[in-house]
N, C-alpha and C positions, 0 to 999 in steps of 0.2 A: 504493500500500500504506500501511496505517496500523499503527504498532507497537502491540502489545498490552501494556498496563501489567503490572507485576510481579504484582500481586494476582490479576488475571484469568488471567495466564499460569500461575500456580501451579495453578489448577484443571485446566488442560490437561496440565501436566506430571505431575500426580498420577493422571491417568486411565489405567485399564487395564480389561481385560475384567471383572474381578471388582469393580471400583470405578467404575461410571459416574458422571460428575460433572455430571449435569443436574438441574435443579429443575423444578418445575411443580406439577401438582395437578389437582383436579377442581372445575370450576364447575358448580353444579347449577341448572337453570332449570325453570320451569313455562311451558308453551305459552300463548300468548294465547287468550282465550276464542273458541271457534269455529274456531280455526286447525287445518288439517290438518297432522299431524306430518310426513308425507312431503313435502308441498309447502313447508312452512315451513323444514325442514332442507335441502331441495334449494335453496331461495333463499339460505340462509346459506352453503351450500357454494359456490355460484357467486359470491357476493359475495367470499368469502375467496380464491377462485382467480382473481379478476379484478384483484388487486393488480398494478401494474406498477412503481411506484416505492416502494422500501422505505427505512425509517429504518435508521440504522446500529445494530448490525451485522447486521441480519436479512436483508440482501441480500448478505452477504459470507461467505466461508469462510476457514479458517485455512491459512496457508502458513508454511513455515519458511525464513527467510532467514539471511544471514550474521550479522545483528545480533540474531537471536532470532525470536520468533513475530510474525506480522503478519496483519492482515485484508486480504483481497483481494476485490474486487468480483466477484460471480458474474454473468456476462453472460447466462447461459442457465439461469435458475431453473425447475425442474420443479415447478410448484405442485400437480400431481396427486400427486406424491410427498410433499409437505409437508402438504397438507390431505387428511385421510382421513375416510371415513364408515364407521362400524361399527354393528352392531346386537347387542343383548344377547340371549342365549337366554331363552326363557320360564322362569320367570314374570317376569323383569325386576326382581328385587329388588336391594337394595343389595349383597347378597352377590355376585351376578353382576357388578355394576358394579366392586366392589373387586377381584374376581378378575381382571377385564380390566385394570384400572389397574395391578395388581401385575405382570402380564405386560408391559404396555407400558413400565413404569418400569424393567424389567430390561435392555432392549436398549440398546446404545450408539447415539449419534447418529453419522451418517456425516460424517466430517470433510472429505470432498470436496465437501460441500454446506453451505449455511447451517445453523447449528446449532440448528434448531428443528423441531418437528412439532406439528400441531394435529389432534385427533381429535373429530369430531362423533359422539355415541353416542346412538342411539335405542333404543326398546324398554323404557324404564323404566315402571313403574306410575304411576298418578295423573297422567297427561299431563305427565310430566317428561322432560327430556332432559339430557344431560351434555356438557360439553366438557372433554376431557383435553388439557392442553398440556404440552409437554416442551421446555425451553430449556436450553442449556448454561450452567452457572454463570459461565463466562468472559464470557457475553454479558449477564447480568442478575443482580441481587440481589433480595432480598425487597421492598424499597421500590420498586425499579424495576418489579417485577412488578405491584404495586398500581397504579402509574401506568398500566401497560399495560391492566389491567382497567378502570380508570376511562375510558380513552380509547375503549374499544369500547362503552361503555354510556352511558345517559342517565337522569336522574332522572324524566323525563316518559315514561310508558308509551306515549304516542302519537307520540313522536319516532322518526323513522326515520333510520338511518345507512347510507350506501351505500359505505362503505370498510372495509377490514380493519384489525385492530389493529396489524399490523406495517407498515402503509403510512406513507409520508412524510406523506400528507395527514392521517392520524389524529394523528400527532405534532405537526404544525404547528397544527392546530385546537385540540388539547388544551392545548398550551402557551399559545396566545393566550387561551383561555377561562379557564385557571387563573391565569395570571400577567399577562395583558394584553400588548399589543404593546410590546415593549421594543427600542428601537434599540440596535445594537451600539455600545459605547463607542469613541470615537475614540482612537487611540494617543496617549499623553501626549507633550507637547512636551518638549524638552530641559530647559527651565527648571522643568518640573513633576516631573522625575525626582528621586528621592532622591539625595543626595550620597553619596560613597563611605563617609564615616564612619557615616552612618545605616544604610547597607546592611550594613556590617561589624558594627555594633552589633546589628542585627536577627538576623544569622546567629549572633552570639555568644550572644544571649539564647536562641535556639532550641536551640543546642547545649547550653547550661546546663540548659534545661528537660528535654531528652532525657536528659542524664546523670543528673539528679536522679530522673527517672522510672525509668530503668534501675537505679539504686541501690536504690530502693524495691522494685522488682520482684525484684532479686536478694536483698535482705534477707529476703524471705518464705521463701526456701529454707532459711535457717538459723534460722527461728523468730523473726525480728525484724521481721516485716511487719504485726504487729497482726492485724486481721481480713482483710487482703488474702490472697486465695487465688490461687495461680499454677499453671500447667500442670505436670504430672509430680510435684509435691510431694505425697507421701502419697496418690497415686491408687491405689486398690486394684485388684486383678486379679479380674474376674468374667467370666461368660459374655458380658457386654456388650463386653468388651475382647478380642476374638479376631480371627483372620483371617477375612475374610468371603468368601462365594461370590458369584457374579454374580446369583443369584436374589433377588427382593425380595418382601416382604409389605407391603401397604398397608391400614390401617384408619383410620376417621374417625368423629368424633362432634361434635355441637354441645352446648354448655352455655349456660344463661342467663347473660348478662353481669351482670344485676343481682344475682345470687347472689354472684358473685365480688367485685363492687364493694361489696356490703353487708359482706362479711367484711373487705375492705381498709379501709373506713371505721371499722368497729368495732375493728380491730386496729391502727389508725394505721400502715398499710403501703400500698405502692403495689399496683396491680392486678398488675403484673409479679411482685412479691414473692409474692403469693398464688398466682399461676399456677405459679411455681417450687416453692412449697410443695405444691401439688397434685401436681406431677410427682414431687417427692421422696417424698411419701407413697405414691404409686402404685408407684414403683420399689422402695421399701422392702417393700411387700406382695409385689410380683412376685418379688423375691429371696428373701423368706421362704418362699414356696410352693415354691421350688427348694432351700431349705436352703442359701442362698449369701450371706446378708447378711454383709458384711465388717465388720471392726472399725473400719477407717477409713471416713470418709464418702466417698460418690461426689462427684465434681467434674464440673460441667457447663460446657461452653462456651456462654455467653450472648451471641450476636451483638448488636452495637449499630450503628446507622446513623451514619456520619460524613458523610452526604450533606447538603449545604446545601439549604434549602427549595426554591430555584428551579433546582436541578440536575436536569435530566432526561437529560443526556447521558452521565454516568458509567455504565459497565457495572457496576462494583463500587466502592462507597464504604462499606465495612463494616469494623468492628473487633470486638473481643470482650472480655468480662469473664469471668473464671473465677468461677463461683458455687459456693460450698460448699453442697451440698444437705443436709447434716446428716442423712443417712440412718441414721447410728449414734446419733441422738438419739431417745429413746423418747417424750418429751412433744411433742405437735404444736405447742404454742405456742413452746416453746424452739427447736424445729426452724425455725419461721418466723423467729424473732428472729436465729438464726444465719445464715440465708439473707439476711435483711435487712441485717445488718452486713457480710457479705462483698460484697454488691452495692453498698452505700454506699461501701465502701473502694475498690472498682474504679472507680466513677464519679468519686470524688474524684481518683483518679490520672489519668483521662482529662481531667477538667475542668481540670487544671493545664496542659494542652497545647492549642495551637491546632489546628484541623482538619488543617493540613499536618503539624504535629508528630505528631499522633495517628496519622495515616496511616503516617508513617515509623516510629513506635514499633511499630505493629502489624506492619509488614513485618519489623522486626528480631526481634520476639518470636515470629513465626510461622516463621522460617527453620529452627529446630531441628525443628519438627513436619514441615516439608517434607522435611528431610534424613532423618528416621527413616522416613518413608513411602517415599521413594525407595529407601532401603537395605533395606526390608522388615523394619524393627525396630519398627514402630508397635504391633503387637499384643503385643510383649514389653515395651515401655516406653511404655504409653499416656499421652498428654498429658492426656486427659480421659476421663471415663466415658461421657458422652453429650453430645448437643447439645440445648438447649432454646431455641427461638427464638420470639419474640413479635413479630409483624408488625402494625402498625396498619393496619387496613383502612378501607373507606368506612363512614361513620356514617349515610348515607342509603340508602334502598332504591333499587336500580338495575335498569334494564331494558335488554335488548338487542333492539331492534326490537319491543318489546311483550312479549317473554318476560321474566318476573320472575326476577331472580337470587335464588335461595333460600339459597345457601351457597357459601363459598369454602374448599375443603379442600386445604391445601398438601401437597405431597410433595417431600421434600428428599433429601439424600445421606447415605449411610453409607460408611465405608471402614475399612480395617484399623485396629484399635485401638478403634473403637466401632461396634457393630453395630445401634444404634438411634438414630433422630433423631425428636425431638418438635417439631413446628412448629405454631403456631396463628395464626389471623388473626381480628381483631375485625371483625365486620360487623353493622351495625345494632345489634340488641340481643342478639347471640350471640357466643360464642367458638367458632370452628370449628377443631377439632384434627385434624391429620393426622399419623399415625405411620407411619414407614417403618422396616423392620428387615430384616436378613439372614434369609432364609427358613430356612436351615440352622441358624444359631446360635441364633435365637430363634423356634422354631416356634409358640409359643403367645402371640404378641404381642397378639392380640385381647383377652387378659385385662386388658391395660393400660387398656382403656376402662372396665371395671367398677372397677378400682382407682382410676382418676381420680375417679369418682363417689364412692367410699367416702372418698377423701382429702378431697374438698370437703365432704362431710357432716361429717367429723371436725372440719374447720376451722370450719364453721358452728356446731357445738355449742360449741366453745371460745369463739367470738366472741359467742355468745348470739343469733345470727340464725336459729337453728333451734329447734323445740320442745324443751323440757328433757327429756332421756332418763332412763329409769330407771337407777339405779346398777348398774354391772356387778359381776361377782363379784370382780374384782380392785380393791382400793381405789385410788381416785384416777384410774382410767382410764375416761373416758366412753365409752359405747357409742353407736353410731349410732342416733339416735332419730327419724330422718326417712326417710320412704319414698324410694326412689331415684326421682329425677325427671330423665329424660333428655329432651333436646329433639331432635326429628327434624331432618333436613336441610332447614332452612327453617322459619320461624316459622309458616307457614300450611299446612304439609303434614302429613298425619297419620302417614305411616310414620316409624318411628324408626330412627336410625343408632346403632350399626351392627347388622348381623345377626351375632350372636356368641353367646357363652355365655349360657345362660338363668340367671335369678336362682335362687339356692338356695331350696328350700322353707322356709317359715317354721317355726321351732321354738318352740312355746309354753311349754315348760318347759325344763329344762336339757338339754344334749346327752346322748342315749342314754336319756332318761326319757320315759315315756308319761304323758300327762295322765290323771288318774283319771277313769273313766267315771262318768256320772250314774246315780242309782238310777231304775229304771223306776217310773212313777207307780203307786201302789197296791200295789206289791210289798213283801212283808214281808222283813225282814232276819233271817236265821236266826242265833241266838246262836252264837258260836264260829267262824262262817265269815266274819263281817265284823268289822272293828275295833270295839271297844266305844266308842272315842272317835272322834267324827267328825273327819276330817282337813280342815284349811282348804283352800279352793280355791286353786289356783296363780294367781299374778299373770299377767295377760295383757300381752303386749307390744303396742306400737303396730302398726297394720296395715302390712304390707310390710317390717317390720324382722326381723332375725335375732337371736335371743337370744345374747348373748355376743359379737356381732360386734365385732371389733377388740381382743378381749381378749389375743390372742397378738401384738399389735404394740407 
């Protein structure tokens, strides 16, 4: 048996029927040219079910011992249970794919078995197929999931892989390819060990660093933390912060990475700052449509990786920064600067700690959240409004036995206290967003996709990376002057993600006004029936824009 570390055990302790604690998502592929879908997916299914030796902990299940939770090796893994093959109903749109992913993401993993499932999904249009994977968060984090995706794919479309991603073979080969063959360091000799004084000094320094960090953390609750945002402090109550049911809703969308990067360069901000600003603008719009925008700003948990570059073995090496989303700020530029300042303050706090100290600091600051969840108080005293996670993905195009990987759409967790989770993965030249929400609390979460596009356009206008829009009716508020440009699931695929709300029809004059009709050629105007003075023609808006868009934000 292997003992499960405290962070990973926390996800197991928090789990109940209404709050499944697994992560995963949809990987979207295009079949190789000339390949039969039935035969190709049949070969992949047999490849996946042919694994005999598994990397940890994918060949183990959870047991409860006297000293806590442990991993126990499963001697009789039923791979027909873990690897499943499904087909979408016609016409095989993304709508049907997301509906299936929503249902699959709702059910709990069986704790008497290794905590993962993998579903091959056929029946998509345009010779695409999908892989939905579901892994308990106790077994993997976001960066670990990206290592897993890389281990099952290759950059060469002609390369063939005859092992599954959860196999020990995939792990060993990937580790060697990525980091080279590294011999295990020999245990140090007695003369090489630190002396007692150095060890005590190191412990003292660590303690002082942690005490200093905890003091800064605590000072934020009484208004002396500067730009540092912390959990629970002025976190408003909205429909995002309710008790959740077990049912989930999943939606996804890709955005061009160069658009986000252009804004970040023009605004002297990081890509992650701009992504958070997109989410802030989208959440602000979403709450305004429900007449729920609170006076205090929403706060987001922004996970950060504490994993060392060569660490492939840790199941979870993750901390978090509390991001002030500034949803109560009207101006989009000021909103971005507030987000930027809060993220910088959070990073400075973590930067003052070593990886070991940071991990311990995270455990100490996460204990209250664990207690409120266990006691059923998370929805009454929410620590955060939502989670916004940005996971760095592969920058090169990948292939799985010749099938092109078109997109990586993550699906994460929600639980009591926050009913929506926004996670994105950067892949090649796209940002692939996956949004998971409680189906009962947030039934119209698909609108967030449109709001993300509107928020990005708003930032592009401020940054000057979009065509200059016409002035809106409210002074000082720019209106979206750029047609909505969404990218489908994969750079080379024509269908668009997601299947959701259609764009509102274009209004060429003000709301509720009809454009004056044109006079028929050669027709005389009767005096008294037409205005004596010719009215000027109304100004036309740019194609695809909506007059006055954003004026109420």
